[in-house]
FIMAR-671596 format. One line per field, with one value per residue: residue number from 1; residue in one letter; x, y, z of N, C-alpha, C, CB in turn. Coordinates in Angstrom, 2 decimals. Glycine has a CB too. Layout:
<sites>
k	c(NUM | ...)
r	c(a | ...)
n_xx	c(X | ...)
n_yy	c(Y | ...)
n_zz	c(Z | ...)
ca_xx	c(X | ...)
ca_yy	c(Y | ...)
ca_zz	c(Z | ...)
c_xx	c(X | ...)
c_yy	c(Y | ...)
c_zz	c(Z | ...)
cb_xx	c(X | ...)
cb_yy	c(Y | ...)
cb_zz	c(Z | ...)
</sites>
This chain:
<sites>
k	c(1 | 2 | 3 | 4 | 5 | 6 | 7 | 8 | 9 | 10 | 11 | 12 | 13 | 14 | 15 | 16 | 17 | 18 | 19 | 20 | 21 | 22 | 23 | 24 | 25 | 26 | 27 | 28 | 29 | 30 | 31 | 32 | 33 | 34 | 35 | 36 | 37 | 38 | 39 | 40 | 41 | 42 | 43 | 44 | 45 | 46 | 47 | 48 | 49 | 50 | 51 | 52 | 53 | 54 | 55 | 56 | 57 | 58 | 59 | 60 | 61 | 62 | 63 | 64 | 65 | 66 | 67 | 68 | 69 | 70 | 71 | 72 | 73 | 74 | 75 | 76 | 77 | 78 | 79 | 80 | 81 | 82 | 83 | 84 | 85 | 86 | 87 | 88 | 89 | 90 | 91 | 92 | 93 | 94 | 95 | 96 | 97 | 98 | 99 | 100 | 101 | 102 | 103 | 104 | 105 | 106 | 107 | 108 | 109 | 110 | 111 | 112 | 113 | 114 | 115 | 116 | 117 | 118 | 119 | 120 | 121 | 122 | 123 | 124 | 125)
r	c(m | a | s | t | t | d | p | d | p | a | p | k | p | k | r | r | t | f | s | p | e | y | k | v | r | i | v | a | e | y | d | a | a | p | t | g | e | k | g | a | i | l | r | r | e | r | l | y | h | s | h | i | i | e | w | r | q | a | r | d | a | g | g | m | a | t | l | t | d | r | r | t | s | p | a | r | p | k | k | a | a | e | q | a | e | l | e | r | l | r | k | k | v | t | r | l | e | k | d | v | a | q | r | d | a | a | l | a | v | l | g | k | a | h | a | l | l | e | m | l | s | e | s | a | d)
n_xx	c(-29.64 | -28.72 | -27.55 | -24.53 | -24.04 | -25.37 | -28.22 | -29.61 | -28.01 | -27.11 | -29.08 | -27.85 | -27.21 | -29.59 | -29.03 | -29.07 | -31.50 | -32.36 | -34.98 | -35.50 | -36.78 | -36.40 | -33.69 | -33.54 | -35.04 | -33.12 | -30.90 | -31.62 | -32.63 | -29.94 | -28.59 | -29.84 | -29.44 | -27.80 | -24.10 | -23.28 | -25.30 | -25.15 | -23.48 | -24.88 | -27.34 | -26.26 | -25.27 | -27.49 | -29.06 | -27.33 | -25.52 | -22.86 | -20.62 | -19.93 | -22.04 | -23.97 | -22.76 | -22.57 | -25.19 | -26.21 | -24.92 | -26.03 | -28.95 | -28.53 | -27.82 | -29.95 | -30.51 | -31.14 | -33.05 | -31.92 | -29.54 | -27.54 | -27.76 | -25.31 | -23.47 | -24.31 | -22.06 | -19.18 | -16.84 | -13.86 | -10.45 | -8.64 | -5.47 | -2.30 | -0.50 | 2.16 | 2.27 | 0.27 | 1.59 | 3.91 | 2.67 | 1.83 | 4.13 | 5.29 | 3.46 | 4.04 | 6.72 | 6.35 | 4.90 | 6.79 | 8.71 | 7.40 | 7.15 | 10.08 | 10.62 | 9.06 | 10.02 | 12.82 | 12.22 | 11.18 | 13.61 | 15.10 | 13.62 | 13.92 | 16.74 | 17.29 | 15.84 | 17.36 | 19.77 | 18.88 | 18.20 | 20.86 | 22.12 | 20.53 | 21.32 | 23.95 | 23.81 | 22.59 | 24.56)
n_yy	c(45.39 | 42.28 | 39.38 | 37.69 | 35.46 | 32.40 | 32.60 | 30.35 | 27.49 | 24.25 | 21.68 | 19.56 | 16.21 | 13.66 | 11.85 | 8.24 | 6.57 | 3.96 | 1.86 | 0.22 | -2.29 | -2.67 | -3.19 | -5.53 | -7.29 | -7.35 | -8.34 | -10.96 | -11.93 | -11.95 | -13.78 | -16.02 | -16.58 | -18.33 | -18.65 | -17.73 | -15.86 | -13.76 | -11.66 | -10.64 | -9.61 | -7.66 | -5.72 | -5.19 | -4.02 | -1.77 | -1.87 | -2.66 | -5.36 | -4.82 | -3.11 | -5.14 | -6.78 | -5.01 | -4.31 | -6.95 | -7.44 | -5.51 | -6.27 | -8.82 | -7.82 | -6.48 | -3.93 | -2.73 | -0.58 | 1.70 | 2.03 | 4.01 | 5.39 | 4.83 | 6.42 | 5.24 | 4.43 | 3.55 | 5.78 | 6.58 | 6.67 | 9.40 | 9.73 | 10.68 | 12.86 | 12.17 | 9.64 | 8.58 | 9.09 | 7.42 | 5.05 | 4.87 | 4.94 | 2.56 | 0.58 | 1.22 | 0.33 | -2.27 | -3.06 | -2.35 | -4.26 | -6.51 | -6.12 | -6.31 | -8.94 | -10.48 | -9.57 | -10.56 | -13.23 | -13.39 | -12.84 | -14.89 | -17.16 | -16.33 | -16.33 | -19.20 | -19.95 | -18.84 | -20.03 | -22.65 | -22.21 | -21.53 | -24.09 | -25.68 | -24.37 | -25.01 | -27.78 | -27.96 | -27.27)
n_zz	c(-14.59 | -15.34 | -13.03 | -13.27 | -11.81 | -10.67 | -8.78 | -7.49 | -6.40 | -7.51 | -6.15 | -3.39 | -3.90 | -2.37 | 0.49 | 0.40 | 2.55 | 4.57 | 5.74 | 8.84 | 8.43 | 5.75 | 5.94 | 7.63 | 5.84 | 3.61 | 4.72 | 5.56 | 3.06 | 1.84 | 3.53 | 2.96 | 0.48 | -2.21 | -2.73 | -5.10 | -5.72 | -3.85 | -4.81 | -6.70 | -5.64 | -3.84 | -5.73 | -7.19 | -5.05 | -4.58 | -2.67 | -0.27 | 0.93 | 3.45 | 4.56 | 4.90 | 6.96 | 9.08 | 9.33 | 9.96 | 12.58 | 13.83 | 13.89 | 15.34 | 17.86 | 18.54 | 17.82 | 15.52 | 14.77 | 15.79 | 14.32 | 12.50 | 9.39 | 6.59 | 3.83 | 0.47 | -0.89 | 0.65 | 2.10 | 0.75 | 2.23 | 2.02 | 0.29 | 1.04 | -1.07 | -1.73 | -0.99 | -2.98 | -5.21 | -4.86 | -4.93 | -7.42 | -8.85 | -8.16 | -9.49 | -12.11 | -12.34 | -11.72 | -14.13 | -16.19 | -15.41 | -16.01 | -18.73 | -19.51 | -18.87 | -20.56 | -23.03 | -22.54 | -22.94 | -25.33 | -26.88 | -26.19 | -27.51 | -29.98 | -30.39 | -30.19 | -32.52 | -34.55 | -34.22 | -34.86 | -37.50 | -38.58 | -38.11 | -39.91 | -42.44 | -42.61 | -42.71 | -44.99 | -46.80)
ca_xx	c(-28.74 | -28.80 | -26.38 | -24.02 | -23.99 | -26.61 | -28.81 | -29.91 | -26.89 | -27.65 | -29.25 | -27.00 | -28.02 | -30.10 | -28.28 | -29.99 | -31.88 | -33.03 | -35.81 | -35.04 | -37.66 | -35.63 | -32.38 | -33.80 | -35.20 | -32.14 | -29.93 | -32.45 | -32.34 | -28.61 | -28.13 | -30.48 | -29.13 | -26.63 | -23.00 | -23.10 | -26.32 | -25.04 | -23.04 | -26.10 | -28.20 | -25.46 | -25.36 | -29.05 | -29.38 | -26.25 | -24.86 | -21.50 | -20.74 | -19.70 | -23.50 | -24.47 | -22.12 | -22.99 | -26.84 | -26.40 | -24.52 | -27.21 | -29.87 | -28.42 | -27.83 | -31.40 | -30.39 | -31.41 | -33.68 | -31.11 | -28.44 | -27.44 | -27.34 | -24.25 | -23.65 | -24.38 | -20.61 | -18.21 | -15.79 | -12.49 | -9.67 | -7.70 | -4.13 | -1.40 | 0.15 | 3.28 | 1.82 | -0.25 | 2.72 | 4.66 | 1.83 | 1.80 | 5.55 | 5.26 | 2.54 | 4.65 | 7.95 | 5.97 | 4.56 | 8.00 | 9.41 | 6.84 | 7.60 | 11.40 | 10.55 | 8.38 | 11.21 | 13.76 | 11.52 | 10.97 | 14.84 | 15.46 | 13.03 | 14.59 | 18.23 | 17.12 | 15.35 | 18.61 | 20.65 | 18.43 | 18.32 | 22.31 | 22.51 | 19.94 | 21.82 | 25.26 | 23.52 | 22.16 | 25.78)
ca_yy	c(44.51 | 40.89 | 39.14 | 36.57 | 34.43 | 31.62 | 32.55 | 28.87 | 26.66 | 22.88 | 21.19 | 18.63 | 14.91 | 13.28 | 10.44 | 7.22 | 5.90 | 2.74 | 1.47 | -0.98 | -3.33 | -2.95 | -3.74 | -7.01 | -7.96 | -7.54 | -9.32 | -12.29 | -12.45 | -12.03 | -14.82 | -17.38 | -16.71 | -19.05 | -18.06 | -16.88 | -14.83 | -12.85 | -10.42 | -9.97 | -8.91 | -6.35 | -4.86 | -4.78 | -3.00 | -0.87 | -2.06 | -3.29 | -6.40 | -4.16 | -2.95 | -6.50 | -7.17 | -4.04 | -4.75 | -8.40 | -7.39 | -4.54 | -7.18 | -9.73 | -7.06 | -5.88 | -2.35 | -2.35 | 0.61 | 2.83 | 2.00 | 5.13 | 5.01 | 5.61 | 6.59 | 4.03 | 4.02 | 3.83 | 6.82 | 6.09 | 7.64 | 10.21 | 9.45 | 11.85 | 13.05 | 11.42 | 8.15 | 8.19 | 9.10 | 6.31 | 3.72 | 4.84 | 4.51 | 1.06 | 0.14 | 1.39 | -0.35 | -3.73 | -3.05 | -2.51 | -5.43 | -7.43 | -5.97 | -6.88 | -10.43 | -10.86 | -9.25 | -11.62 | -14.44 | -13.42 | -12.95 | -16.46 | -17.89 | -15.85 | -17.03 | -20.63 | -19.98 | -18.16 | -21.08 | -23.87 | -21.79 | -21.85 | -25.57 | -25.95 | -23.89 | -25.76 | -29.18 | -28.04 | -27.09)
ca_zz	c(-15.05 | -14.80 | -12.39 | -13.79 | -10.85 | -10.28 | -7.30 | -6.84 | -6.54 | -7.77 | -4.89 | -3.12 | -3.86 | -1.02 | 0.95 | 0.50 | 3.75 | 4.69 | 6.91 | 9.57 | 7.82 | 4.65 | 6.60 | 7.99 | 4.81 | 2.74 | 5.56 | 5.46 | 1.71 | 1.69 | 4.27 | 2.38 | -1.01 | -2.58 | -2.69 | -6.29 | -6.02 | -3.10 | -5.42 | -7.51 | -4.50 | -3.70 | -7.08 | -7.32 | -4.00 | -4.53 | -1.19 | -0.06 | 2.05 | 4.99 | 5.07 | 5.43 | 8.10 | 9.99 | 9.45 | 10.83 | 13.84 | 14.61 | 14.01 | 16.42 | 18.88 | 18.69 | 17.77 | 14.17 | 14.62 | 16.23 | 13.61 | 11.53 | 7.76 | 5.99 | 2.39 | -0.04 | -1.13 | 1.84 | 1.79 | 0.74 | 2.89 | 0.98 | 0.44 | 0.80 | -2.46 | -1.85 | -0.94 | -3.98 | -6.25 | -4.75 | -5.41 | -9.03 | -9.39 | -7.92 | -10.57 | -13.37 | -12.35 | -11.89 | -15.52 | -16.85 | -15.19 | -16.79 | -20.11 | -19.70 | -18.80 | -22.09 | -24.07 | -22.54 | -23.28 | -26.93 | -27.23 | -25.99 | -28.57 | -31.39 | -30.41 | -30.67 | -33.84 | -35.27 | -33.88 | -35.56 | -38.90 | -38.95 | -38.25 | -41.13 | -43.51 | -42.73 | -43.16 | -46.51 | -47.68)
c_xx	c(-28.72 | -27.45 | -26.01 | -23.89 | -25.35 | -26.98 | -29.01 | -28.90 | -27.75 | -27.89 | -28.19 | -27.90 | -28.39 | -29.31 | -29.49 | -30.26 | -32.64 | -33.73 | -35.32 | -35.74 | -36.71 | -34.35 | -32.51 | -34.12 | -34.08 | -31.16 | -30.43 | -32.06 | -30.74 | -28.14 | -28.77 | -30.17 | -27.92 | -25.48 | -22.81 | -24.19 | -25.97 | -24.32 | -24.10 | -27.12 | -27.28 | -25.55 | -26.60 | -29.41 | -28.24 | -25.78 | -23.45 | -21.61 | -20.58 | -21.12 | -24.02 | -24.14 | -22.52 | -24.41 | -27.07 | -26.04 | -25.48 | -28.48 | -29.78 | -28.30 | -29.14 | -31.35 | -30.50 | -32.13 | -32.75 | -29.74 | -28.65 | -27.17 | -26.22 | -24.47 | -23.70 | -22.87 | -19.85 | -17.19 | -14.55 | -11.59 | -8.88 | -6.42 | -3.35 | -0.85 | 1.24 | 3.19 | 1.29 | 0.74 | 3.59 | 3.91 | 1.88 | 3.00 | 5.57 | 4.58 | 3.43 | 5.91 | 7.41 | 5.46 | 5.79 | 8.78 | 8.80 | 6.99 | 9.16 | 11.29 | 10.00 | 9.43 | 12.36 | 13.39 | 11.53 | 12.44 | 15.33 | 14.93 | 13.80 | 16.08 | 18.17 | 16.62 | 16.56 | 19.42 | 20.28 | 18.36 | 19.88 | 22.59 | 21.59 | 20.50 | 23.29 | 24.91 | 22.97 | 23.37 | 26.29)
c_yy	c(43.30 | 40.47 | 37.83 | 35.38 | 33.71 | 31.80 | 31.18 | 27.84 | 25.30 | 22.22 | 19.94 | 17.21 | 14.31 | 11.90 | 9.35 | 6.65 | 4.69 | 2.57 | 0.27 | -2.15 | -3.71 | -3.76 | -5.16 | -7.73 | -8.37 | -8.52 | -10.77 | -12.87 | -12.60 | -13.43 | -16.14 | -17.48 | -17.48 | -18.36 | -17.15 | -15.86 | -13.58 | -11.46 | -9.77 | -9.03 | -7.56 | -5.40 | -4.42 | -3.74 | -1.74 | -0.74 | -2.57 | -4.43 | -5.75 | -3.54 | -4.06 | -6.89 | -6.33 | -4.18 | -5.89 | -8.27 | -6.66 | -5.41 | -8.00 | -9.05 | -6.61 | -4.40 | -1.86 | -0.89 | 1.79 | 2.95 | 3.08 | 4.76 | 5.68 | 5.79 | 5.26 | 3.64 | 4.54 | 4.91 | 6.22 | 6.98 | 8.31 | 9.90 | 10.61 | 11.86 | 12.29 | 9.78 | 7.59 | 8.21 | 7.84 | 4.94 | 3.59 | 4.51 | 2.97 | 0.25 | 0.21 | 0.41 | -1.79 | -3.93 | -3.02 | -3.83 | -6.58 | -7.51 | -6.57 | -8.36 | -10.81 | -10.50 | -10.45 | -13.03 | -14.51 | -13.42 | -14.42 | -17.29 | -17.53 | -16.31 | -18.28 | -20.74 | -19.60 | -19.42 | -22.32 | -23.47 | -21.85 | -23.10 | -26.02 | -25.57 | -24.60 | -27.23 | -29.03 | -27.90 | -28.44)
c_zz	c(-14.39 | -14.21 | -13.13 | -13.01 | -10.62 | -8.85 | -6.71 | -7.19 | -6.94 | -6.36 | -4.66 | -3.44 | -2.54 | -0.75 | 0.88 | 1.97 | 3.68 | 6.06 | 7.59 | 8.98 | 6.59 | 4.90 | 6.71 | 6.91 | 3.84 | 3.50 | 5.37 | 4.01 | 1.23 | 2.12 | 3.52 | 0.96 | -1.09 | -2.76 | -3.97 | -6.45 | -5.10 | -3.79 | -6.04 | -6.71 | -4.19 | -4.55 | -7.17 | -6.45 | -3.77 | -3.19 | -1.48 | 1.18 | 3.30 | 5.20 | 5.59 | 6.80 | 9.24 | 10.44 | 10.29 | 12.17 | 14.73 | 14.96 | 15.19 | 17.78 | 19.37 | 18.53 | 16.33 | 14.00 | 14.95 | 15.17 | 12.46 | 10.07 | 7.32 | 4.53 | 1.82 | -0.43 | 0.18 | 1.33 | 1.74 | 1.25 | 1.85 | 1.47 | 0.30 | -0.51 | -2.72 | -1.90 | -2.20 | -5.25 | -6.13 | -5.29 | -7.06 | -9.70 | -9.23 | -9.02 | -11.77 | -13.37 | -12.41 | -13.33 | -16.39 | -16.65 | -15.98 | -18.41 | -20.45 | -19.90 | -20.06 | -23.01 | -23.96 | -23.07 | -24.92 | -27.47 | -27.20 | -27.20 | -29.97 | -31.43 | -30.71 | -31.99 | -34.83 | -35.14 | -34.86 | -37.21 | -39.26 | -39.11 | -39.53 | -42.38 | -43.72 | -42.99 | -44.60 | -47.50 | -48.00)
cb_xx	c(-27.58 | -29.23 | -26.50 | -22.92 | -23.49 | -26.43 | -30.22 | -31.31 | -25.88 | -26.62 | -30.78 | -26.43 | -27.30 | -31.85 | -27.54 | -29.51 | -32.57 | -32.07 | -37.21 | -35.30 | -39.30 | -35.32 | -32.07 | -34.86 | -36.02 | -31.53 | -29.92 | -34.22 | -33.05 | -27.96 | -28.55 | -32.11 | -28.95 | -26.81 | -22.01 | -23.04 | -27.84 | -24.40 | -21.99 | -27.01 | -28.42 | -24.22 | -25.04 | -30.04 | -29.55 | -26.60 | -25.72 | -20.34 | -19.71 | -18.33 | -24.44 | -23.97 | -20.71 | -22.79 | -27.53 | -25.50 | -23.26 | -27.78 | -29.87 | -27.29 | -27.07 | -32.07 | -28.96 | -32.29 | -34.88 | -30.66 | -28.18 | -26.37 | -28.43 | -22.94 | -22.54 | -25.40 | -19.95 | -17.39 | -15.73 | -12.05 | -8.80 | -7.89 | -3.71 | -0.30 | 0.57 | 4.07 | 0.73 | -1.39 | 3.65 | 5.04 | 0.08 | 1.43 | 6.88 | 4.54 | 1.19 | 5.03 | 8.92 | 4.84 | 3.68 | 8.79 | 9.44 | 5.61 | 7.52 | 12.32 | 9.69 | 6.90 | 11.98 | 14.16 | 9.99 | 10.04 | 15.58 | 14.74 | 11.45 | 14.55 | 18.99 | 16.22 | 14.10 | 19.35 | 20.50 | 16.88 | 17.68 | 23.22 | 22.17 | 18.84 | 21.80 | 26.17 | 22.44 | 21.10 | 26.91)
cb_yy	c(45.01 | 39.88 | 39.05 | 36.84 | 35.01 | 30.14 | 33.22 | 28.26 | 26.60 | 21.98 | 20.78 | 18.84 | 13.88 | 13.11 | 10.53 | 6.17 | 6.72 | 1.65 | 1.24 | -0.89 | -2.75 | -1.75 | -3.15 | -7.23 | -7.36 | -6.19 | -8.94 | -12.00 | -11.48 | -10.95 | -14.62 | -17.48 | -15.33 | -19.71 | -19.05 | -17.73 | -15.41 | -13.45 | -10.60 | -11.16 | -10.02 | -6.52 | -5.59 | -5.93 | -3.84 | 0.41 | -3.24 | -2.03 | -7.53 | -2.81 | -2.53 | -7.57 | -7.15 | -2.78 | -5.18 | -9.62 | -6.84 | -3.19 | -7.89 | -10.61 | -6.10 | -6.22 | -1.83 | -3.45 | 0.60 | 2.54 | 0.58 | 6.02 | 5.38 | 4.98 | 7.43 | 4.03 | 4.73 | 2.41 | 7.93 | 5.74 | 7.04 | 11.88 | 8.48 | 11.90 | 14.35 | 11.86 | 7.95 | 8.92 | 10.39 | 6.24 | 3.87 | 6.16 | 5.25 | 0.77 | 1.06 | 2.96 | -0.02 | -4.18 | -1.90 | -1.44 | -5.71 | -7.31 | -4.39 | -6.57 | -11.00 | -9.98 | -7.65 | -11.75 | -14.42 | -11.99 | -12.09 | -17.10 | -17.55 | -14.12 | -17.01 | -21.40 | -18.99 | -16.67 | -21.44 | -24.38 | -20.27 | -21.43 | -26.54 | -25.48 | -22.37 | -25.62 | -29.97 | -26.85 | -26.23)
cb_zz	c(-15.05 | -15.91 | -10.78 | -14.25 | -9.59 | -10.54 | -7.24 | -7.35 | -5.10 | -8.70 | -4.72 | -1.62 | -4.56 | -0.99 | 2.71 | -0.38 | 4.50 | 4.45 | 6.51 | 11.11 | 7.38 | 4.03 | 8.03 | 8.95 | 4.28 | 2.28 | 7.25 | 5.60 | 0.74 | 2.43 | 5.83 | 2.53 | -1.76 | -3.66 | -2.49 | -7.54 | -5.73 | -1.99 | -6.38 | -8.14 | -2.97 | -3.66 | -8.41 | -7.01 | -2.62 | -5.07 | -0.15 | 0.33 | 1.96 | 5.13 | 4.08 | 4.62 | 7.91 | 9.43 | 8.04 | 10.32 | 13.88 | 13.55 | 12.95 | 16.18 | 18.62 | 20.13 | 18.38 | 13.56 | 15.43 | 17.89 | 13.13 | 11.96 | 6.67 | 6.22 | 1.74 | -1.21 | -2.59 | 2.35 | 2.76 | -0.51 | 3.97 | 0.90 | -0.43 | 1.74 | -2.71 | -0.78 | 0.08 | -4.09 | -6.08 | -3.31 | -4.90 | -9.61 | -8.52 | -6.60 | -10.72 | -13.61 | -11.08 | -10.82 | -15.82 | -16.46 | -13.75 | -16.47 | -20.41 | -18.52 | -17.62 | -22.56 | -23.68 | -21.25 | -22.62 | -27.57 | -26.42 | -24.55 | -28.63 | -31.57 | -29.16 | -29.81 | -33.97 | -34.51 | -32.30 | -34.91 | -39.13 | -38.07 | -36.74 | -41.10 | -43.37 | -41.39 | -42.16 | -46.85 | -47.00)
</sites>
């Protein structure tokens, strides 16, 4: 009888590692690039500004070869459930306040238009 469980689970994706030469080349390219092109370099290489800062500091300290690689995407700290809910509610309140302000502005314009219409209808009589 065949087993229903998969004996070979999917392999974990490999972490991307960078050679010291690559790090030096990217930091030099990033530093030499005009401001507008720096974001393109980061996107192309799938790096973050924090990578460049860390690599530049290691290069200046002479410890580029000993620098350990991090994941390409820096890990985001996990928020507590209550904090995440509070943040979600704050965003919702902000959105609702904006909606109320837009409706108040629309009502003010509508009131002016109504008053103007009444003035015009009185003058027509």
